[in-house]
C-alpha positions as CSV (number, residue, x, y, z in Angstrom):
1,X,5.2,9.0,-6.0
2,X,7.4,9.8,-9.0
3,X,10.5,10.1,-6.7
4,X,9.7,6.7,-5.2
5,X,9.3,5.1,-8.6
6,X,12.4,6.5,-10.0
7,X,14.4,5.5,-7.0
8,X,13.2,2.0,-7.1
9,X,13.8,1.6,-10.8
10,X,17.3,3.0,-10.4
11,X,18.1,0.3,-7.8
12,X,16.0,-2.4,-9.4
13,X,18.8,-4.8,-10.4
14,X,20.4,-4.6,-6.9
15,X,17.3,-5.2,-4.7
16,X,15.7,-8.4,-3.5
17,X,12.4,-10.0,-4.6
18,X,10.1,-8.3,-2.1
19,X,11.6,-4.9,-3.0
20,X,11.1,-5.6,-6.7
21,X,7.4,-6.4,-6.0
22,X,7.1,-3.1,-4.1
23,X,8.8,-1.3,-6.9
24,X,6.4,-2.9,-9.5
25,X,3.5,-1.9,-7.3
26,X,4.7,1.7,-7.3
27,X,5.2,1.8,-11.0
28,X,1.7,0.4,-11.7
29,X,0.3,2.9,-9.2
30,X,2.0,5.8,-11.1
31,X,0.6,4.6,-14.4
32,X,-2.8,4.2,-12.8
33,X,-2.8,7.8,-11.6
34,X,-1.8,9.0,-15.1
35,X,-4.6,6.9,-16.8
36,X,-7.1,8.0,-14.2
37,X,-6.2,11.7,-14.7
38,X,-6.6,11.4,-18.5
39,X,-9.9,9.6,-18.2
40,X,-11.2,12.2,-15.8
41,X,-10.3,15.0,-18.2
42,X,-11.7,13.3,-21.3
43,X,-14.7,11.2,-20.3
44,X,-15.1,12.4,-16.6
45,X,-15.1,8.8,-15.3
46,X,-12.1,6.9,-13.8
47,X,-13.7,4.8,-11.0
48,X,-13.0,1.6,-13.0
49,X,-9.3,2.4,-13.1
50,X,-8.9,2.9,-9.3
51,X,-11.1,-0.1,-8.6
52,X,-9.0,-2.4,-10.8
53,X,-5.8,-1.1,-9.3
54,X,-7.0,-1.7,-5.8
55,X,-7.2,-5.4,-6.5
56,X,-3.8,-5.5,-8.2
57,X,-2.3,-3.5,-5.3
58,X,-3.9,-6.0,-2.8
59,X,-2.4,-9.0,-4.5
60,X,1.0,-7.4,-4.8
61,X,0.9,-6.6,-1.0
62,X,0.2,-10.2,-0.3
63,X,3.1,-11.3,-2.5
64,X,5.4,-8.7,-0.9
65,X,4.7,-10.0,2.6
66,X,4.9,-13.6,1.5
67,X,8.4,-13.2,0.0
68,X,9.5,-11.1,2.9
69,X,10.1,-14.2,5.0
70,X,7.2,-13.3,7.2
71,X,4.7,-15.7,8.8
72,X,2.7,-15.6,5.6
73,X,3.2,-19.0,4.1
74,X,2.4,-19.9,0.5
75,X,-0.9,-21.6,1.5
76,X,-1.9,-18.6,3.6
77,X,-0.9,-16.2,0.8
78,X,-3.0,-18.1,-1.7
79,X,-6.0,-18.1,0.7
80,X,-5.7,-14.4,1.3
81,X,-5.3,-13.7,-2.4
82,X,-8.4,-15.8,-3.3
83,X,-10.4,-14.1,-0.4
84,X,-9.4,-10.7,-1.7
85,X,-10.5,-11.5,-5.3
86,X,-13.9,-12.8,-4.0
87,X,-14.4,-9.8,-1.7
88,X,-13.5,-7.4,-4.6
89,X,-15.7,-9.2,-7.1
90,X,-18.7,-9.3,-4.6
91,X,-18.5,-5.6,-4.0
92,X,-18.2,-4.8,-7.7
93,X,-21.0,-7.1,-8.7
94,X,-23.5,-6.5,-5.9
95,X,-22.7,-3.1,-4.4
96,X,-20.8,-0.6,-6.5
97,X,-21.0,-1.8,-10.1
98,X,-18.0,0.4,-10.9
99,X,-20.1,3.5,-10.0
100,X,-18.4,4.4,-6.8
101,X,-15.0,3.8,-5.1
102,X,-14.9,0.3,-3.6
103,X,-14.5,1.6,-0.1
104,X,-15.3,-1.7,1.6
105,X,-12.5,-3.4,-0.2
106,X,-10.1,-0.6,0.6
107,X,-11.0,-1.0,4.3
108,X,-10.3,-4.8,3.9
109,X,-7.0,-4.1,2.1
110,X,-5.8,-1.7,4.8
111,X,-6.7,-4.0,7.6
112,X,-4.8,-6.8,5.8
113,X,-1.7,-4.6,5.4
114,X,-1.7,-3.5,9.0
115,X,-2.2,-7.0,10.2
116,X,0.6,-8.5,8.1
117,X,2.9,-5.6,9.1
118,X,2.3,-6.2,12.8
119,X,2.8,-10.0,12.2
120,X,6.1,-9.3,10.4
121,X,7.3,-7.1,13.3
122,X,6.6,-9.8,15.8
123,X,8.4,-12.3,13.6
124,X,11.5,-10.0,13.4
125,X,11.4,-9.5,17.1
126,X,11.7,-13.2,17.7
127,X,14.6,-13.6,15.2
128,X,17.9,-13.2,17.0
129,X,19.6,-12.2,13.6
130,X,17.6,-9.0,13.5
131,X,19.7,-7.1,16.1
132,X,20.1,-4.1,13.8
133,X,16.7,-4.0,12.4
134,X,16.9,-0.3,11.7
135,X,19.5,-1.0,9.0
136,X,17.1,-3.4,7.3
137,X,15.3,-1.7,4.3
138,X,12.1,-3.7,4.8
139,X,11.8,-2.5,8.3
140,X,11.4,1.0,7.0
141,X,9.1,-0.1,4.2
142,X,6.8,-1.9,6.6
143,X,6.9,1.1,9.0
144,X,5.8,3.4,6.3
145,X,3.0,1.1,5.2
146,X,1.7,0.9,8.8
147,X,1.9,4.7,9.2
148,X,0.2,5.3,5.8
149,X,-2.7,2.9,6.3
150,X,-3.2,3.7,10.0
151,X,-3.5,7.4,9.4
152,X,-5.6,6.8,6.3
153,X,-8.0,4.7,8.4
154,X,-8.3,7.4,11.1
155,X,-8.7,10.1,8.4
156,X,-11.6,8.2,6.8
157,X,-13.3,7.9,10.2
158,X,-12.8,11.5,11.1
159,X,-13.9,12.6,7.7
160,X,-17.1,10.6,8.0
161,X,-17.8,12.4,11.3
162,X,-16.9,15.8,10.0
163,X,-19.2,15.4,6.9
164,X,-22.0,14.8,9.3
165,X,-21.2,17.5,11.8
166,X,-18.5,20.0,10.8
167,X,-18.3,20.0,7.0
168,X,-16.2,23.1,6.8
169,X,-13.3,21.3,8.5
170,X,-13.2,18.5,6.0
171,X,-10.3,20.2,4.1
172,X,-8.0,19.4,7.1
173,X,-8.5,15.7,6.4
174,X,-7.6,16.2,2.8
175,X,-4.4,18.0,3.7
176,X,-3.5,15.4,6.2
177,X,-3.9,12.6,3.6
178,X,-1.8,14.7,1.2
179,X,1.0,15.1,3.8
180,X,0.9,11.4,4.7
181,X,1.2,10.5,1.0
182,X,4.2,12.8,0.5
183,X,5.9,11.4,3.6
184,X,5.2,7.8,2.6
185,X,6.5,8.0,-1.0
186,X,9.4,10.3,0.0
187,X,10.4,7.8,2.7
188,X,10.2,4.8,0.3
189,X,12.2,6.7,-2.3
190,X,14.9,7.5,0.3
191,X,15.1,3.9,1.5
192,X,15.6,2.7,-2.1
193,X,18.4,5.2,-2.6
194,X,20.1,4.0,0.6
195,X,19.3,0.4,-0.1
196,X,22.9,-0.7,-0.9
197,X,24.2,0.9,2.3
198,X,21.8,-1.0,4.5
199,X,22.1,-4.5,5.9
200,X,19.9,-6.9,3.9
201,X,19.1,-10.2,5.6
202,X,18.7,-13.4,3.7
């Protein structure tokens, strides 16, 4: 994550609005991990940090896809944002109470990211200007988001099955998630470093 954050900050003045939103999301995510680690070491409790960040991350994803010139209009973005806040608040108030990770909201967030990513791909496919989409930085950003959330979804499902049937194999899921995280953040960092060499569409 640190590599991705440093790469995005280094290129911050030369990137477009969606990229700046993604960069800010990464930076907040890094601070969240630091704060959560410190709280875990001192008071042995950090659920509230991750729960709060999940809502911030969700809203920033919505803003990212909105400014990405995707089918997500301002009205749709506002509806999705409000829906996310209501979903998050309901889970915190009536289910988790900051005692456990808000897994239901994370499932909702992941589904939203995958759906918006696929919608964006379809929009690009219909746009004749995107002949060299592989040279478009956001193509790679969205690809990485799809890979990250799809494998995370599958890992959660497999992990649930293993915990009920083959608990000793659960560590494989943890390593899989670790590898996916490394690939995702490494990939985002590389794209930011190569940003100026890619073709950015208006």
